[in-house]
VOMARVEX-13786 format. One line per field, with one value per residue (C-alpha): x, y, z; residue in one letter. Coordinates in steps of 0.2 Angstrom, whole numbers, plus 5000, padded with zeros to 4 digits. Example, Ala and Ser with C-alpha at 12.3 -4.5 7.8 and 13.67 -1.06 7.14 Angstrom:
2
c1 = (5062; 5068)
c2 = (4978; 4995)
c3 = (5039; 5036)
residuo = (A; S)
This chain:
480
c1 = (4749; 4762; 4771; 4756; 4757; 4772; 4778; 4777; 4796; 4800; 4787; 4800; 4815; 4805; 4805; 4823; 4828; 4817; 4807; 4793; 4786; 4774; 4762; 4762; 4761; 4749; 4740; 4739; 4732; 4718; 4711; 4711; 4703; 4689; 4688; 4686; 4672; 4666; 4682; 4675; 4690; 4694; 4677; 4683; 4698; 4708; 4710; 4716; 4725; 4739; 4740; 4747; 4757; 4765; 4768; 4779; 4786; 4792; 4797; 4810; 4816; 4823; 4829; 4837; 4832; 4826; 4828; 4811; 4810; 4793; 4795; 4782; 4777; 4756; 4747; 4731; 4725; 4712; 4696; 4699; 4714; 4712; 4717; 4718; 4705; 4700; 4685; 4686; 4673; 4678; 4661; 4649; 4634; 4638; 4652; 4647; 4653; 4667; 4684; 4697; 4709; 4724; 4731; 4734; 4751; 4753; 4750; 4758; 4774; 4767; 4766; 4783; 4791; 4785; 4770; 4756; 4738; 4725; 4711; 4705; 4700; 4685; 4681; 4664; 4655; 4668; 4679; 4667; 4668; 4677; 4669; 4670; 4652; 4644; 4627; 4639; 4647; 4639; 4652; 4668; 4670; 4687; 4693; 4698; 4680; 4666; 4657; 4670; 4672; 4688; 4690; 4690; 4690; 4706; 4697; 4696; 4715; 4718; 4706; 4715; 4733; 4726; 4716; 4731; 4724; 4735; 4756; 4754; 4741; 4741; 4727; 4724; 4724; 4716; 4709; 4717; 4710; 4727; 4730; 4712; 4712; 4728; 4727; 4711; 4717; 4732; 4742; 4757; 4751; 4760; 4754; 4770; 4771; 4760; 4766; 4782; 4767; 4758; 4741; 4735; 4719; 4712; 4697; 4686; 4690; 4679; 4687; 4698; 4703; 4721; 4717; 4713; 4714; 4727; 4730; 4728; 4742; 4743; 4753; 4756; 4752; 4758; 4763; 4778; 4790; 4801; 4783; 4780; 4801; 4798; 4781; 4787; 4804; 4794; 4781; 4789; 4796; 4790; 4775; 4777; 4776; 4789; 4801; 4812; 4814; 4821; 4823; 4816; 4833; 4825; 4834; 4839; 4835; 4840; 4849; 4853; 4849; 4832; 4842; 4850; 4833; 4822; 4805; 4790; 4776; 4757; 4751; 4733; 4724; 4708; 4700; 4701; 4702; 4710; 4702; 4712; 4719; 4728; 4734; 4742; 4747; 4757; 4764; 4773; 4782; 4787; 4794; 4800; 4808; 4816; 4823; 4835; 4841; 4829; 4830; 4810; 4800; 4784; 4776; 4781; 4766; 4769; 4752; 4734; 4725; 4709; 4714; 4722; 4706; 4694; 4707; 4709; 4691; 4689; 4700; 4693; 4676; 4682; 4692; 4677; 4666; 4676; 4669; 4649; 4637; 4632; 4613; 4619; 4631; 4622; 4608; 4624; 4628; 4607; 4611; 4623; 4616; 4605; 4613; 4616; 4634; 4630; 4627; 4642; 4632; 4639; 4628; 4633; 4651; 4647; 4640; 4654; 4668; 4657; 4656; 4671; 4677; 4692; 4699; 4694; 4705; 4721; 4718; 4714; 4732; 4740; 4736; 4741; 4759; 4760; 4755; 4771; 4783; 4778; 4777; 4794; 4802; 4795; 4805; 4822; 4822; 4812; 4813; 4799; 4782; 4771; 4755; 4738; 4732; 4714; 4704; 4698; 4704; 4692; 4672; 4657; 4653; 4638; 4637; 4618; 4618; 4613; 4630; 4620; 4618; 4632; 4644; 4661; 4660; 4680; 4681; 4659; 4657; 4647; 4657; 4658; 4657; 4671; 4682; 4691; 4700; 4704; 4723; 4724; 4720; 4734; 4748; 4734; 4733; 4754; 4757; 4767; 4773; 4766; 4763; 4751; 4760; 4754; 4760; 4750; 4732; 4727; 4710; 4696; 4709; 4709; 4724; 4732; 4743; 4754; 4753; 4771; 4772; 4787; 4796; 4791; 4799; 4806; 4798; 4811; 4812; 4794; 4796; 4816; 4806; 4793; 4804; 4814; 4798; 4789; 4802; 4791; 4775; 4781; 4776; 4759; 4745; 4747; 4763; 4750)
c2 = (5456; 5441; 5449; 5449; 5430; 5428; 5426; 5440; 5440; 5438; 5453; 5464; 5458; 5465; 5482; 5483; 5478; 5491; 5480; 5489; 5502; 5503; 5512; 5500; 5485; 5490; 5497; 5479; 5471; 5485; 5481; 5463; 5465; 5477; 5464; 5447; 5452; 5435; 5429; 5442; 5441; 5460; 5465; 5486; 5492; 5508; 5513; 5529; 5529; 5512; 5523; 5536; 5524; 5516; 5534; 5539; 5521; 5526; 5542; 5536; 5524; 5535; 5547; 5532; 5527; 5510; 5505; 5497; 5482; 5481; 5496; 5497; 5480; 5480; 5466; 5462; 5462; 5452; 5462; 5455; 5469; 5486; 5498; 5517; 5525; 5510; 5503; 5485; 5479; 5457; 5451; 5459; 5470; 5479; 5483; 5491; 5506; 5504; 5513; 5515; 5527; 5518; 5503; 5489; 5485; 5472; 5483; 5498; 5486; 5482; 5501; 5506; 5494; 5500; 5489; 5497; 5493; 5490; 5486; 5473; 5453; 5443; 5433; 5424; 5438; 5439; 5428; 5415; 5401; 5390; 5393; 5414; 5420; 5435; 5448; 5460; 5455; 5438; 5421; 5419; 5404; 5394; 5401; 5383; 5380; 5389; 5376; 5373; 5382; 5394; 5391; 5401; 5413; 5421; 5415; 5430; 5430; 5413; 5415; 5434; 5427; 5413; 5423; 5433; 5447; 5452; 5444; 5442; 5444; 5447; 5434; 5426; 5409; 5401; 5386; 5385; 5402; 5404; 5384; 5380; 5393; 5390; 5369; 5374; 5388; 5381; 5395; 5395; 5398; 5404; 5402; 5407; 5404; 5413; 5430; 5436; 5443; 5457; 5455; 5471; 5477; 5462; 5457; 5453; 5456; 5471; 5487; 5496; 5481; 5477; 5459; 5445; 5426; 5420; 5406; 5417; 5421; 5435; 5427; 5428; 5420; 5418; 5411; 5403; 5400; 5412; 5425; 5417; 5422; 5439; 5443; 5435; 5447; 5463; 5455; 5447; 5458; 5463; 5476; 5492; 5492; 5480; 5486; 5495; 5477; 5463; 5459; 5445; 5433; 5418; 5401; 5399; 5381; 5366; 5360; 5368; 5352; 5340; 5326; 5332; 5333; 5323; 5322; 5314; 5310; 5309; 5304; 5296; 5292; 5284; 5299; 5310; 5298; 5307; 5300; 5290; 5307; 5312; 5294; 5292; 5310; 5310; 5291; 5301; 5314; 5298; 5290; 5305; 5311; 5292; 5294; 5308; 5300; 5309; 5301; 5299; 5293; 5287; 5277; 5291; 5302; 5319; 5318; 5311; 5319; 5315; 5326; 5338; 5341; 5343; 5352; 5368; 5366; 5373; 5386; 5394; 5394; 5399; 5413; 5417; 5420; 5438; 5447; 5440; 5455; 5453; 5447; 5433; 5428; 5428; 5418; 5406; 5407; 5403; 5389; 5378; 5378; 5368; 5354; 5338; 5329; 5316; 5327; 5325; 5331; 5345; 5357; 5351; 5355; 5370; 5379; 5372; 5379; 5394; 5398; 5392; 5395; 5405; 5389; 5376; 5391; 5386; 5370; 5366; 5378; 5369; 5355; 5366; 5366; 5348; 5345; 5360; 5349; 5334; 5343; 5348; 5332; 5330; 5339; 5334; 5320; 5325; 5344; 5344; 5334; 5334; 5329; 5332; 5348; 5339; 5326; 5331; 5343; 5360; 5354; 5362; 5377; 5376; 5394; 5392; 5377; 5380; 5377; 5362; 5353; 5356; 5343; 5337; 5317; 5305; 5293; 5292; 5293; 5306; 5314; 5330; 5347; 5355; 5337; 5351; 5355; 5342; 5342; 5358; 5362; 5351; 5366; 5380; 5376; 5374; 5389; 5380; 5387; 5378; 5380; 5372; 5371; 5363; 5349; 5348; 5347; 5327; 5326; 5333; 5346; 5353; 5359; 5346; 5351; 5347; 5355; 5357; 5357; 5364; 5367; 5381; 5398; 5387; 5396; 5398; 5376; 5377; 5389; 5380; 5363; 5371; 5377; 5361; 5351; 5363; 5354; 5340; 5346; 5347; 5330; 5321; 5319; 5298; 5301; 5299)
c3 = (4778; 4779; 4795; 4806; 4803; 4808; 4831; 4839; 4842; 4822; 4822; 4834; 4822; 4806; 4818; 4826; 4806; 4800; 4790; 4793; 4802; 4819; 4810; 4794; 4808; 4818; 4803; 4798; 4812; 4815; 4796; 4799; 4813; 4805; 4792; 4803; 4811; 4814; 4825; 4839; 4847; 4849; 4857; 4861; 4847; 4851; 4831; 4836; 4853; 4842; 4827; 4836; 4851; 4834; 4827; 4842; 4842; 4826; 4829; 4842; 4834; 4820; 4835; 4838; 4856; 4854; 4871; 4875; 4874; 4865; 4856; 4843; 4844; 4842; 4856; 4864; 4883; 4890; 4895; 4915; 4914; 4918; 4904; 4906; 4897; 4888; 4893; 4902; 4907; 4910; 4902; 4917; 4909; 4927; 4918; 4902; 4903; 4914; 4909; 4921; 4927; 4929; 4920; 4929; 4934; 4922; 4907; 4913; 4912; 4893; 4888; 4896; 4886; 4871; 4867; 4857; 4861; 4848; 4862; 4872; 4868; 4873; 4891; 4898; 4914; 4926; 4918; 4928; 4915; 4899; 4885; 4879; 4877; 4887; 4886; 4878; 4864; 4861; 4857; 4851; 4843; 4838; 4824; 4816; 4818; 4822; 4829; 4842; 4858; 4857; 4879; 4894; 4900; 4891; 4874; 4866; 4868; 4861; 4845; 4843; 4842; 4833; 4820; 4816; 4824; 4837; 4838; 4857; 4871; 4889; 4901; 4916; 4923; 4938; 4933; 4917; 4909; 4899; 4894; 4888; 4875; 4869; 4866; 4858; 4849; 4844; 4852; 4869; 4884; 4898; 4919; 4926; 4943; 4956; 4961; 4949; 4938; 4950; 4946; 4953; 4942; 4936; 4936; 4945; 4958; 4958; 4952; 4962; 4973; 4976; 4976; 4968; 4972; 4979; 4964; 4953; 4941; 4923; 4909; 4890; 4874; 4857; 4842; 4849; 4866; 4863; 4862; 4882; 4885; 4879; 4889; 4904; 4903; 4904; 4917; 4928; 4944; 4960; 4962; 4963; 4980; 4984; 4971; 4984; 4993; 4981; 4964; 4954; 4945; 4936; 4937; 4920; 4912; 4919; 4904; 4887; 4877; 4875; 4878; 4897; 4903; 4913; 4909; 4919; 4907; 4915; 4897; 4906; 4923; 4928; 4936; 4921; 4905; 4888; 4871; 4858; 4849; 4866; 4871; 4854; 4854; 4870; 4864; 4851; 4861; 4874; 4857; 4850; 4868; 4870; 4852; 4856; 4872; 4885; 4902; 4906; 4919; 4915; 4932; 4946; 4949; 4961; 4968; 4968; 4955; 4962; 4981; 4974; 4961; 4974; 4986; 4970; 4970; 4986; 4988; 4974; 4978; 4994; 4985; 4973; 4988; 4993; 4976; 4982; 4985; 5004; 5002; 4989; 5003; 5016; 5007; 5004; 5022; 5027; 5014; 5019; 5037; 5031; 5025; 5033; 5040; 5026; 5011; 4998; 4983; 4973; 4978; 4998; 4990; 4984; 4997; 5010; 5001; 4997; 5017; 5023; 5040; 5042; 5053; 5038; 5026; 5038; 5038; 5017; 5015; 5026; 5014; 4999; 5010; 5010; 4990; 4985; 4995; 4986; 4969; 4975; 4979; 4963; 4953; 4962; 4951; 4935; 4928; 4919; 4918; 4903; 4904; 4891; 4893; 4892; 4886; 4868; 4858; 4856; 4861; 4853; 4860; 4872; 4875; 4873; 4886; 4902; 4911; 4922; 4906; 4898; 4894; 4885; 4875; 4876; 4865; 4863; 4881; 4891; 4904; 4913; 4908; 4920; 4915; 4903; 4914; 4927; 4922; 4921; 4939; 4946; 4943; 4950; 4969; 4972; 4961; 4950; 4931; 4917; 4898; 4885; 4867; 4851; 4843; 4828; 4821; 4818; 4830; 4813; 4808; 4826; 4835; 4850; 4862; 4877; 4895; 4902; 4922; 4931; 4947; 4959; 4950; 4933; 4923; 4909; 4912; 4902; 4892; 4884; 4884; 4875; 4863; 4859; 4861; 4848; 4834; 4838; 4831; 4814; 4808; 4799; 4809; 4803; 4814; 4830)
residuo = (M; D; L; I; R; R; S; A; S; E; Q; L; D; A; L; N; R; R; E; A; S; S; R; E; L; T; T; A; H; L; E; R; I; T; A; H; P; D; Y; N; A; V; I; T; L; A; A; E; D; A; L; A; A; A; S; A; A; D; E; Q; R; A; L; G; R; A; G; A; V; L; L; G; L; P; I; T; L; K; D; A; L; E; T; E; G; L; R; T; T; C; G; A; A; D; L; S; E; H; I; P; G; R; D; A; D; A; V; A; R; M; R; A; A; G; A; V; V; L; G; K; T; N; T; P; P; L; C; Q; G; I; Q; T; S; N; E; L; F; G; T; T; P; N; P; H; D; P; H; R; T; A; G; G; S; S; G; G; S; A; A; A; V; A; A; F; L; S; P; L; D; I; G; S; D; L; A; G; S; L; R; L; P; G; H; Y; C; G; V; Y; S; L; R; P; T; H; G; I; V; P; S; R; G; H; I; P; R; P; P; G; W; L; T; T; S; D; M; L; S; V; G; P; L; G; R; S; A; A; D; L; D; L; A; L; G; V; L; A; G; P; A; P; D; E; A; A; A; W; R; L; D; L; P; P; P; R; H; K; Q; L; E; G; Y; R; I; G; I; W; A; D; D; P; F; C; R; V; D; A; T; T; R; A; L; L; E; H; V; H; R; S; L; R; N; V; G; V; R; I; D; D; T; A; R; P; V; D; M; D; S; S; D; R; L; F; R; S; L; M; L; A; G; A; A; A; S; A; T; P; Q; A; Y; A; A; E; V; E; A; S; G; G; L; S; P; G; D; E; S; P; E; A; C; Y; L; R; A; R; T; M; R; H; R; D; W; M; L; A; H; E; E; R; R; R; L; Q; Q; Q; W; A; A; Y; F; G; G; V; D; I; L; I; T; P; A; A; P; T; A; A; V; P; D; Q; A; D; V; P; V; S; E; R; Y; I; T; V; D; G; Q; R; R; G; Y; W; E; Q; T; T; W; L; N; L; A; S; P; V; H; L; P; A; A; T; I; P; M; G; R; P; S; E; G; L; P; I; G; I; Q; L; I; G; P; Y; L; G; D; L; T; V; T; H; V; G; R; L; L; G; K; L; A; N; V; A; P; E; A; Y)
């Protein structure tokens, strides 16, 4: 049982050294999941199939055929990823009996690499939420405090890894859906560069669709930056129908040692203020980096947060409209037609984005391309950008409160509910790789972390800096 508390990389090493069999490791994880229903993170169990796959992996290893990268490693999958023969609901009542006949591309890659699928992890309905709760399976609480949220939409994924139910989970991220739960639950998460991990088979869109959001990335959550690299090495590459034409060769980390990096720090911003604990953490990181000789730029800003966030939300809402029923979309079009030109209310902005004409989308896309150029110029002088992951540590669970009435509190001040993801939204519209890494538990015993944003296709630089910065996390809470 001690082995299941180690990272996925360490568990895989133990399998390769024959310290444990895959069946023993799989059994231990299944027993812990069954013994702790209160975590409510793994909501569909594949016990029989998992044990059979584990036994097959042990046979392969005994025969000296351990060529598969993840041979025998137990994992879980976000319930948004279609999994052949295993119920996949994405938290939606309409999909309560949906059993796909085909794996999502990312799932197929994990299986081909020898991973053993333990089951599926909870998500809000159709991934449309930043707290994880639905009428099929209920709420997934934060493993560190059941009164706090695990985040969303990969909340079940992060909770499963944090609660030692699974060493590695594959989830997805559009508006911080990997990174917010990773931050709240105290585990590592990676949103890969958009497009390097195939997303076919992700819900939403509806089952059977070949496309999904042009900002969504499928990626891993684990207990170390090495786990992120391990999963990325399996997941990244051209989609099956593109593999005849090109290969992916990600650039190596920009430097070998921490002191070789040029690091930007964006510690706070008037558009989305962070709390005192988060500011103190960023100050601690700043001091620690300077002490080891890292060159730091804490003044340059790649973009204006306000305009970037508004663009992101418009693109997100426009893309989400593709999954609306014809009747629902027609009603939105009718409602938007009745808006007055000067109406800038939240409802009006929502309707305009949802019913955006294609010309308007092209103009928004042009704005996105210009933002991408600004980021590229910024990363010409900086290797990595450190920001807060969110304004606070995990906020109280509000699953029973209407969304319109939800809010967060930052240093005693009431703030907008959706501001939880504002810092994470920086990377999403411009398709950049980004990770959240835990940096300790100084805030009421809750984990707190930081976000790393890297240059386009600089995923290995992000995970490498994540490994190096992880060493700074081992400090007493009073240090910041």
